[in-house]
C-alpha positions in Angstrom: -79.7 45.7 37.7 -79.0 47.2 41.2 -77.0 44.6 43.5 -79.6 44.8 46.2 -82.4 43.5 43.5 -80.0 40.9 42.4 -79.5 39.3 46.1 -83.1 39.3 46.6 -83.7 37.8 43.5 -81.0 35.2 44.1 -82.7 34.7 47.9 -86.3 34.2 46.1 -84.9 31.8 43.7 -82.8 29.7 46.1 -85.9 29.7 48.8 -88.3 28.6 45.9 -86.2 25.7 44.9 -85.6 24.6 48.6 -89.2 24.7 49.3 -90.2 22.3 46.3 -87.2 19.9 47.0 -88.8 19.8 51.0 -92.1 19.4 49.5 -90.9 16.6 47.5 -88.9 15.2 50.0 -92.1 15.3 52.6 -94.0 13.2 50.2 -91.4 10.6 49.6 -90.9 10.1 53.2 -94.9 9.9 53.8 -95.1 7.0 50.9 -92.3 5.4 52.2 -93.5 5.0 55.8 -96.7 3.3 54.3 -95.3 1.3 51.3 -92.2 -0.2 50.0 -90.6 0.5 46.7 -93.4 -2.3 45.2 -95.8 -0.2 45.8 -97.3 -2.8 48.7 -98.4 -1.5 52.5 -95.8 -2.5 55.1 -98.8 -3.8 57.1 -101.2 -6.6 56.7 -105.3 -6.2 57.0 -106.1 -9.4 58.7 -109.2 -11.4 59.3 -108.8 -13.6 62.5 -110.3 -17.0 62.3 -109.6 -19.1 65.4 -110.6 -22.3 63.8 -108.2 -22.2 60.9 -105.1 -24.0 61.7 -101.4 -23.2 60.7 -101.3 -23.2 56.9 -98.0 -23.0 54.8 -98.2 -20.3 52.7 -94.9 -20.1 50.6 -90.9 -19.4 50.9 -89.5 -15.8 51.1 -86.1 -15.0 51.7 -85.1 -18.5 52.5 -87.6 -18.8 55.4 -91.0 -20.9 55.3 -94.1 -18.6 55.7 -97.0 -20.0 57.4 -100.4 -18.6 59.0 -102.4 -19.4 61.5 -105.7 -18.3 63.1 -106.3 -15.9 60.0 -108.6 -16.3 57.2 -105.9 -16.2 54.5 -108.6 -15.5 51.8 -109.2 -12.5 53.4 -105.7 -11.3 54.9 -103.8 -9.1 52.7 -101.8 -6.2 51.7 -102.8 -2.4 50.2 -101.2 -1.1 47.3 -100.9 2.4 46.5 -103.9 2.1 44.0 -105.7 0.8 47.0 -106.1 -2.7 45.7 -106.1 -5.9 48.0 -102.8 -7.8 47.6 -103.1 -11.5 48.9 -100.4 -12.5 51.2 -99.8 -15.5 49.0 -98.9 -13.4 46.1 -97.1 -10.7 47.7 -94.9 -13.8 49.1 -94.9 -15.4 45.8 -93.6 -12.3 43.6 -91.4 -11.3 46.5 -93.3 -7.8 46.9 -92.4 -7.8 50.5 -89.7 -8.9 52.7 -88.7 -10.5 56.4 -86.0 -7.3 56.6 -89.1 -5.1 55.6 -91.3 -7.0 58.5 -88.3 -6.2 61.0 -88.0 -2.5 60.2 -91.8 -1.6 60.4 -92.7 -3.8 63.4 -93.9 -1.8 66.3 -92.0 -4.2 69.2 -89.7 -6.4 68.6 -89.2 -9.3 71.6 -86.9 -12.5 71.8 -88.7 -15.8 73.1 -86.0 -18.5 73.0 -85.3 -18.9 69.5 -88.1 -16.9 68.1 -87.9 -13.2 67.4 -91.5 -11.9 68.0 -92.5 -9.0 65.7 -95.4 -7.3 67.3 -98.2 -5.3 65.2 -102.0 -3.4 66.1 -103.6 -6.4 65.8 -101.0 -9.7 64.3 -97.3 -10.6 65.1 -94.6 -12.6 63.2 -92.6 -15.0 65.0 -89.6 -15.9 63.6 -87.2 -18.7 64.2 -84.4 -19.8 62.0 -85.9 -20.6 58.5 -89.4 -20.3 59.6 -92.2 -17.2 60.6 -95.7 -17.7 61.8 -98.1 -15.0 60.8 -100.6 -15.2 63.9 -102.8 -13.2 66.2 -101.2 -11.4 69.2 -100.3 -13.5 71.9 -101.2 -12.4 75.5 
């Protein structure tokens, strides 16, 4: 084989390998921007019910998790198989984490002892050892 042909072949193989790696990298990035390593979405699907009082959901990462003004039975995460994962199940089985909630919040604000994690249509107010999932405050 001529030297020029070898160079073209090496460049073609190299660019093919780089292209394949880029595609896998993009797919991995797209997956991780929506789902955590447990295959559960970073964001809740919520159903607001103003008549619901504050309810204890469970413990997560050393925090007591409460939910208020949401229908708990209809508030869930989605998994990679497009199935609902109840918020209680996700917390009981440690499928989500406080660290993840903080990482993927759209806005994080401080309000006294609380750190408010804001999302599209809900927020999570985290104080030392307590988190409250609730509709967006005004």
